[in-house]
C-alpha positions as CSV (number, residue, x, y, z in Angstrom):
1,M,-3.1,-22.3,-26.4
2,T,-1.9,-19.0,-24.8
3,V,1.7,-18.9,-24.4
4,S,2.8,-17.3,-21.2
5,P,6.2,-16.1,-19.8
6,T,7.1,-19.8,-18.7
7,G,5.6,-21.6,-21.6
8,R,8.8,-22.5,-23.2
9,V,10.0,-24.2,-20.1
10,L,6.8,-26.2,-20.0
11,R,7.4,-27.4,-23.6
12,E,10.8,-28.5,-22.6
13,R,9.4,-30.4,-19.8
14,A,6.5,-31.9,-21.5
15,S,7.6,-35.5,-20.9
16,M,7.7,-35.0,-17.1
17,A,5.0,-37.0,-15.3
18,F,2.5,-35.2,-13.3
19,P,2.1,-36.1,-9.6
20,W,-0.3,-39.0,-9.0
21,M,-2.5,-36.9,-6.7
22,I,-3.6,-34.5,-9.5
23,A,-4.0,-37.5,-11.8
24,L,-6.5,-38.9,-9.4
25,Q,-8.1,-35.4,-9.1
26,L,-8.5,-35.5,-13.0
27,L,-10.5,-38.6,-12.8
28,A,-12.7,-37.1,-10.0
29,L,-13.7,-34.2,-12.3
30,T,-15.5,-35.9,-15.1
31,A,-15.3,-38.8,-17.5
32,T,-14.4,-36.4,-20.1
33,A,-11.4,-35.2,-18.2
34,A,-10.2,-38.7,-17.7
35,T,-10.5,-39.4,-21.5
36,A,-8.6,-36.2,-22.3
37,A,-5.8,-37.1,-19.8
38,T,-5.3,-40.4,-21.3
39,A,-4.6,-38.9,-24.8
40,V,-1.0,-38.5,-24.3
41,P,1.9,-38.8,-26.9
42,P,3.4,-42.2,-27.3
43,S,6.7,-41.1,-25.8
44,G,5.0,-39.6,-22.7
45,P,3.6,-41.6,-19.6
46,Q,1.0,-44.1,-20.4
47,P,-2.2,-44.7,-18.6
48,V,-2.5,-47.5,-16.2
49,I,-5.8,-49.4,-15.6
50,D,-5.5,-51.4,-12.3
51,S,-8.9,-53.1,-12.5
52,A,-12.5,-52.4,-13.5
53,T,-13.1,-50.5,-10.3
54,S,-9.8,-48.9,-9.6
55,R,-8.1,-46.7,-12.3
56,S,-5.1,-44.2,-12.2
57,V,-3.9,-41.9,-14.8
58,R,-0.6,-40.3,-15.4
59,A,-0.3,-37.1,-17.4
60,T,2.4,-34.5,-18.2
61,A,2.0,-30.9,-16.9
62,A,1.5,-29.9,-20.5
63,D,-1.3,-32.3,-20.8
64,V,-3.1,-30.9,-17.9
65,F,-2.6,-27.2,-19.1
66,G,-4.2,-28.3,-22.3
67,I,-7.1,-29.8,-20.5
68,A,-7.6,-26.7,-18.4
69,E,-7.6,-24.7,-21.6
70,N,-10.2,-26.8,-23.2
71,F,-12.4,-26.6,-20.0
72,S,-12.0,-22.8,-20.1
73,R,-12.9,-22.5,-23.8
74,S,-16.1,-24.6,-23.3
75,G,-17.2,-22.5,-20.4
76,R,-16.5,-25.1,-17.6
77,I,-14.6,-22.5,-15.7
78,D,-14.9,-24.1,-12.3
79,E,-13.1,-27.2,-13.6
80,A,-10.4,-25.1,-15.2
81,E,-9.8,-23.2,-12.0
82,R,-9.6,-26.4,-10.0
83,L,-6.9,-27.7,-12.4
84,L,-4.9,-24.6,-12.3
85,E,-5.1,-24.4,-8.4
86,L,-3.7,-27.9,-8.3
87,L,-0.9,-27.2,-10.8
88,S,-0.1,-24.1,-8.6
89,Q,0.9,-26.5,-5.8
90,D,3.5,-28.5,-8.0
91,A,7.0,-28.9,-6.6
92,D,8.4,-27.4,-9.8
93,S,8.5,-23.6,-9.6
94,D,8.1,-23.2,-13.3
95,V,5.0,-25.3,-13.4
96,R,3.3,-23.7,-10.5
97,N,4.1,-20.2,-11.7
98,E,2.8,-21.0,-15.2
99,A,-0.4,-22.1,-13.5
100,R,-0.6,-19.0,-11.5
101,Y,-0.2,-16.9,-14.5
102,R,-2.7,-18.7,-16.5
103,H,-5.1,-18.6,-13.6
104,S,-4.6,-14.9,-13.3
105,K,-5.5,-14.4,-17.1
106,L,-8.7,-16.5,-16.5
107,L,-9.7,-14.5,-13.5
108,I,-9.1,-11.3,-15.4
109,A,-11.5,-12.5,-18.1
110,M,-14.0,-13.5,-15.2
111,G,-13.9,-9.9,-13.7
112,A,-11.9,-10.8,-10.6
113,P,-9.0,-8.4,-10.9
114,T,-8.1,-8.5,-7.2
115,R,-7.6,-12.3,-7.2
116,A,-5.7,-12.1,-10.4
117,A,-3.4,-9.4,-8.9
118,L,-2.6,-11.6,-5.9
119,L,-1.6,-14.4,-8.2
120,L,0.8,-12.3,-10.1
121,R,2.2,-10.9,-6.9
122,R,2.9,-14.5,-5.7
123,I,4.7,-15.2,-9.0
124,L,7.0,-12.0,-8.2
125,D,7.7,-13.2,-4.7
126,E,9.3,-16.2,-6.1
127,K,10.6,-14.7,-9.3
128,P,11.2,-11.0,-8.9
129,N,12.9,-10.7,-12.2
130,A,10.0,-11.9,-14.1
131,T,9.6,-8.8,-16.0
132,P,6.6,-9.8,-18.2
133,V,4.7,-10.6,-15.1
134,R,5.6,-7.4,-13.5
135,L,4.4,-5.5,-16.5
136,E,1.1,-7.5,-16.5
137,L,0.6,-6.6,-12.8
138,A,1.4,-2.9,-13.7
139,G,-1.3,-2.9,-16.3
140,L,-3.9,-4.7,-14.0
141,L,-3.2,-2.3,-11.1
142,D,-3.6,0.6,-13.6
143,K,-7.1,-0.7,-14.6
144,M,-8.1,-1.2,-10.9
145,G,-7.3,2.5,-10.2
146,D,-4.1,1.9,-8.2
147,K,-2.1,4.3,-10.3
148,E,0.8,4.7,-7.8
149,G,1.1,0.9,-7.6
150,A,1.3,0.6,-11.4
151,W,4.1,3.3,-11.4
152,R,5.9,1.5,-8.7
153,Q,5.9,-1.8,-10.8
154,L,7.1,-0.1,-13.9
155,R,10.0,1.4,-11.8
156,A,10.9,-1.9,-10.5
157,A,10.9,-3.4,-13.9
158,Q,13.2,-0.7,-15.2
159,A,15.6,-1.3,-12.2
160,A,15.7,-5.0,-12.9
161,G,17.1,-4.2,-16.5
162,L,15.4,-4.3,-19.8
163,P,16.4,-4.8,-23.4
164,P,16.3,-1.7,-25.3
165,A,13.2,-2.6,-27.3
166,V,11.3,-3.6,-24.2
167,A,12.6,-0.5,-22.5
168,R,11.0,1.6,-25.2
169,M,7.8,-0.3,-24.9
170,V,7.7,0.4,-21.2
171,D,8.3,4.1,-21.8
172,R,5.4,4.3,-24.1
173,Y,3.3,2.3,-21.7
174,S,4.3,4.8,-19.0
175,E,3.2,7.7,-21.0
176,A,0.0,6.0,-21.7
177,L,-0.8,5.3,-18.0
178,R,-3.8,7.5,-17.9
179,A,-6.9,5.4,-16.6
180,F,-8.4,6.3,-13.3
181,R,-11.0,4.3,-11.3
182,R,-14.1,6.3,-11.1
183,S,-14.9,5.4,-7.5
184,G,-13.6,3.4,-4.6
185,T,-13.5,2.7,-0.9
186,S,-10.8,1.5,1.3
187,F,-10.7,0.6,5.0
188,E,-8.0,-0.4,7.5
189,V,-8.2,-1.4,11.1
190,A,-5.5,-2.4,13.5
191,L,-5.1,-3.0,17.2
192,A,-2.6,-0.5,18.5
193,P,-1.0,-0.7,22.0
194,D,0.5,2.6,22.8
195,S,2.7,3.9,25.8
196,N,1.6,7.4,25.3
197,I,-1.9,7.7,23.9
198,N,-2.2,11.4,24.7
199,H,1.4,12.5,23.5
200,A,2.0,14.0,27.0
201,T,5.0,14.4,29.3
202,S,6.4,12.1,31.9
203,S,7.8,14.9,33.8
204,D,6.7,15.7,37.3
205,R,7.2,19.4,37.3
206,L,6.7,22.3,34.9
207,G,9.0,25.3,35.1
208,T,7.2,28.8,34.7
209,V,8.2,32.4,35.1
210,F,6.5,32.0,38.8
211,G,8.5,28.9,39.7
212,D,8.0,25.2,39.3
213,F,4.5,23.7,39.4
214,E,3.6,19.9,39.9
215,I,2.0,18.4,36.8
216,D,-1.2,16.6,37.6
217,D,-1.3,12.8,36.7
218,D,-4.0,13.3,34.3
219,S,-1.9,15.5,32.4
220,K,0.9,13.0,32.2
221,A,1.6,10.3,29.7
222,T,-0.9,7.5,29.8
223,S,-0.5,4.2,28.1
224,G,-3.5,2.1,26.6
225,L,-4.7,-0.5,24.2
226,G,-6.6,1.2,21.3
227,M,-8.0,0.6,17.8
228,A,-6.6,2.4,14.9
229,V,-9.3,3.0,12.1
230,R,-8.7,4.6,8.8
231,G,-11.0,4.9,5.8
232,Q,-11.6,6.8,2.5
233,T,-14.2,6.8,-0.2
234,Y,-13.9,8.8,-3.4
235,R,-15.5,9.5,-6.8
236,R,-14.3,11.0,-10.0
237,F,-16.4,12.9,-12.4
238,A,-14.9,13.3,-15.9
239,L,-14.4,16.9,-17.1
240,G,-13.5,15.9,-20.6
241,G,-10.8,13.9,-22.3
242,D,-7.0,13.9,-21.7
243,G,-7.3,12.6,-18.2
244,R,-9.2,15.5,-16.7
245,N,-11.4,14.7,-13.8
246,L,-13.0,16.3,-10.7
247,L,-12.3,14.2,-7.8
248,V,-14.5,14.3,-4.5
249,R,-12.9,12.4,-1.5
250,L,-14.1,11.8,2.0
251,S,-11.7,10.4,4.4
252,G,-11.4,9.8,8.1
253,S,-9.1,8.3,10.8
254,G,-9.5,7.5,14.4
255,N,-7.6,6.2,17.5
256,L,-10.2,4.8,19.9
257,Y,-9.7,3.8,23.4
258,K,-11.7,2.4,26.3
259,R,-11.2,5.8,28.0
260,S,-13.1,7.9,25.5
261,R,-11.5,11.2,26.8
262,F,-8.4,10.0,24.8
263,N,-10.2,9.4,21.5
264,D,-8.7,11.3,18.7
265,V,-11.0,11.3,15.5
266,A,-10.8,13.4,12.3
267,L,-12.9,13.7,9.1
268,D,-11.9,15.4,5.9
269,L,-13.9,16.5,2.8
270,G,-12.1,17.7,-0.3
271,A,-12.7,18.3,-4.0
272,G,-10.8,19.5,-6.9
273,P,-9.6,18.9,-10.5
274,E,-7.1,16.3,-11.5
275,L,-5.0,17.2,-14.8
276,Q,-2.7,15.0,-16.7
277,L,0.0,17.0,-18.6
278,G,2.1,14.6,-20.6
279,A,3.8,12.3,-18.2
280,N,3.1,14.6,-15.3
281,R,0.0,14.7,-13.0
282,I,-1.3,17.7,-11.1
283,N,-4.0,17.7,-8.5
284,L,-5.7,20.7,-7.0
285,E,-7.9,20.6,-4.0
286,G,-10.1,22.5,-1.6
287,G,-11.4,21.0,1.6
288,I,-12.4,21.2,5.0
289,T,-11.3,19.2,8.3
290,Q,-13.0,18.6,11.5
291,R,-11.2,17.0,14.5
292,W,-12.5,15.9,17.7
293,F,-10.4,14.9,20.9
294,G,-12.1,13.3,24.0
295,Q,-15.4,13.3,22.0
296,K,-15.4,17.1,21.9
297,P,-14.6,19.5,18.8
298,Y,-11.0,20.3,18.9
299,M,-10.0,22.0,15.7
300,R,-11.6,22.9,12.3
301,S,-9.8,24.1,9.2
302,S,-10.5,24.9,5.6
303,R,-7.7,24.6,3.1
304,L,-6.4,24.7,-0.4
305,G,-3.7,22.6,-1.9
306,A,-1.8,21.6,-5.0
307,S,0.3,18.4,-5.7
308,A,2.3,17.2,-8.7
309,S,3.9,13.9,-9.7
310,L,6.8,14.1,-12.2
311,P,8.8,11.0,-13.6
312,L,12.5,11.3,-13.2
313,G,13.9,9.0,-15.8
314,R,12.6,5.5,-15.8
315,R,13.4,4.4,-12.2
316,A,12.4,7.5,-10.0
317,Q,9.5,10.0,-9.5
318,L,9.3,13.3,-7.8
319,R,6.2,14.4,-5.9
320,A,5.7,17.9,-4.7
321,Q,2.9,19.3,-2.4
322,L,2.0,22.8,-1.3
323,G,-0.9,23.8,0.9
324,A,-2.5,26.6,3.0
325,A,-5.1,26.4,5.7
326,L,-7.1,28.7,8.0
327,V,-7.3,27.2,11.5
328,D,-10.0,27.6,14.1
329,N,-8.8,26.1,17.5
330,R,-12.1,25.4,19.4
331,L,-10.3,25.1,22.8
332,N,-7.9,28.0,22.5
333,D,-8.5,31.4,20.5
334,L,-4.9,32.4,20.7
335,A,-4.1,29.3,18.4
336,D,-6.3,30.5,15.7
337,G,-4.6,31.6,12.6
338,A,-3.1,30.2,9.3
339,N,-0.6,27.6,8.3
340,F,1.4,27.0,5.3
341,S,2.9,23.6,4.3
342,G,5.1,22.0,1.6
343,Q,6.7,18.7,0.9
344,I,9.0,17.1,-1.7
345,S,9.7,13.5,-2.0
346,I,11.9,11.4,-4.4
347,E,11.2,7.8,-4.8
348,R,13.6,5.5,-6.6
349,A,13.6,1.7,-7.4
350,L,17.1,0.4,-6.6
351,S,16.3,-3.1,-8.0
352,A,13.1,-5.2,-8.7
353,T,12.8,-5.8,-5.0
354,T,14.3,-2.8,-3.3
355,G,13.4,0.9,-3.3
356,V,14.0,4.0,-1.3
357,A,12.4,7.4,-0.8
358,L,13.8,10.8,0.5
359,I,11.1,13.2,2.1
360,V,11.6,16.8,3.1
361,S,8.8,18.8,4.6
362,G,8.2,22.3,6.2
363,L,5.3,23.9,8.2
364,R,4.7,27.5,9.1
365,E,2.0,28.3,11.7
366,S,1.1,31.8,11.9
367,L,-1.2,32.1,14.8
368,K,-2.9,35.0,16.8
369,D,-0.3,34.6,19.6
370,P,3.3,34.7,18.6
371,G,4.0,32.3,21.3
372,Y,2.0,29.5,19.5
373,S,3.4,30.5,16.0
374,T,6.1,28.1,15.0
375,T,8.3,27.2,12.1
376,S,9.3,23.5,11.5
377,W,10.9,21.1,9.2
378,R,11.4,17.4,8.9
379,F,13.6,15.1,6.8
380,G,12.9,11.4,6.3
381,V,14.2,8.4,4.6
382,L,11.9,5.4,3.8
383,G,13.1,2.0,2.5
384,W,11.5,-1.2,1.5
385,R,12.6,-4.6,0.7
386,E,10.7,-7.7,-0.9
387,L,11.7,-10.9,1.0
388,G,9.7,-13.8,-0.7
389,R,6.0,-13.4,0.1
390,A,6.7,-10.5,2.6
391,T,7.6,-6.7,2.4
392,L,9.8,-5.3,5.0
393,T,9.7,-1.4,5.4
394,A,12.0,0.8,7.6
395,E,11.6,4.7,8.1
396,A,13.7,7.3,9.9
397,E,12.5,10.8,10.5
398,M,14.1,13.9,12.2
399,G,12.9,17.4,12.6
400,R,13.1,20.7,14.4
401,L,10.6,23.3,15.6
402,R,11.0,26.8,16.8
403,A,8.4,29.3,18.2
404,D,8.5,32.9,17.2
405,E,8.3,34.1,20.9
406,R,7.9,32.6,24.4
407,L,4.5,32.1,25.9
408,S,4.0,34.6,28.8
409,L,3.9,31.7,31.3
410,F,7.3,30.2,30.4
411,P,10.9,31.6,30.6
412,D,12.0,30.3,27.3
413,N,10.8,30.0,23.7
414,R,9.6,26.5,22.7
415,L,12.3,24.7,20.8
416,D,11.8,21.0,19.9
417,R,14.0,18.3,18.4
418,Y,12.0,15.4,17.0
419,L,12.9,11.9,16.0
420,R,10.8,9.0,14.7
421,L,11.9,5.5,14.0
422,S,9.4,2.9,12.3
423,L,9.8,-0.8,11.2
424,G,7.1,-2.8,9.7
425,T,6.2,-5.8,7.7
426,S,3.4,-7.2,5.5
427,V,3.1,-10.9,5.1
428,R,1.2,-11.9,2.0
429,R,1.5,-15.7,2.7
430,F,-1.5,-15.3,5.1
431,G,-3.5,-12.9,2.9
432,F,-7.1,-13.1,2.1
433,G,-9.6,-11.3,0.0
434,G,-6.9,-8.8,-1.3
435,F,-5.6,-8.0,2.3
436,A,-2.6,-9.1,4.2
437,P,-1.6,-9.1,7.8
438,V,0.6,-6.1,8.8
439,A,2.7,-5.5,11.8
440,R,4.4,-2.0,12.6
441,V,6.4,-0.7,15.6
442,V,7.0,3.0,16.0
443,L,9.4,4.8,18.3
444,E,8.8,8.6,18.8
445,R,10.8,11.0,20.8
446,N,10.2,14.8,21.0
447,R,12.7,16.9,23.2
448,S,11.2,20.2,24.1
449,S,12.4,23.3,26.2
450,I,8.7,23.4,27.4
451,A,7.9,20.3,29.6
452,F,4.4,20.1,28.2
453,Y,5.6,19.4,24.7
454,D,8.4,17.0,25.8
455,Y,7.4,13.3,25.3
456,K,8.5,9.8,24.2
457,R,6.2,7.1,22.8
458,T,6.3,3.5,21.6
459,R,3.4,2.3,19.5
460,T,2.6,-1.1,17.8
461,E,0.0,-1.7,15.2
462,V,-1.2,-5.1,14.2
463,G,-4.0,-5.2,11.5
464,F,-4.5,-5.6,7.9
465,E,-3.8,-3.8,4.6
466,R,-4.0,-4.4,0.7
467,A,-1.7,-7.2,-0.2
468,F,-0.3,-5.5,-3.3
């Protein structure tokens, strides 16, 4: 029989009587199951026969695991799964997590990696320091194509502390983490009440060089209940060995409202090579983006970009991105031009259940009218904490923006101060099909010297995301 991370505990508790409910379930399976269940060692619980028409069977947890193993080997997968699901409801945490681990191995063999990953995730929810399980999950996520998720599990394992021999094994595994999923599709949807769906000002008046003007109600902040939709599909084509691939990606996002004039939709198509250089991963990409606002074309851009991921020791990773784009504003020719962007982030696992990331980004917009040309930067801190079968995330971001010159209509250059706070949670307890409910609240405030750009916003999202 396969020995899993909690197998030793089960052997120590082999004399423990298994709950009567599961014993009755054993009888309900087949006559063979009942026969096997009664074959217990003399020192263990003995079978009890009440009458010719009523029987009950008592068995140890180890006995039931043995029956499930025999069912699995003989191809009776449904019966094996049923027993392991029953064992996963046991009051003893070691027994139920042993059942989840064995069930996950069975699901992997059956070609059901998503269900297997969910079971491993449930074990870690209860036992975050179960390093063998975390490494098993990392390997599974890697095979599923979730490379970033696999890296995160490895960093968490290192943060939990590993014996030197195991640490060296994890280092070798980290260096060998090269597999990529060839294709995939993701889709997210959420209801999104928003206090300011058009990112507009709540001010009544606009100061100009000609005096103050009254701002029309249609140009002020408008609240609404919308639907946030995000999706992506991709395909990788091998360019040779050593982790070289051509990645083609189509992604889209949309904020949709009953009043369609506030709809904001974007589509992006990108393609480029992926290169693996030792432990470092480099992506190069060219792409085009089309954005619509109010059902009408708003902006079109073509871009080039590069990104790199570099491990920093065993518990941290650095990511860097650079990009350049040509922008065609379909509503305002004076806002045509080019932009240049960059971002650096460092993510570190503080423990098996806690992590933090620091993010610094900058954007330079060099447009036809210097009044629309801006230079901006942002700094953010992101943290997460595993709380049982839920994940809590919190983020704070601040930034500044300055225009090169003032627009001819306004007396001052545009100068913005930006602040964003976000708090969210994902509750895997209520997950299904690889997805879990997620709730998020976002507070946004942009203070600007130009009333049109001065706004505040509160947005809530309630929807579903991947559960691991």
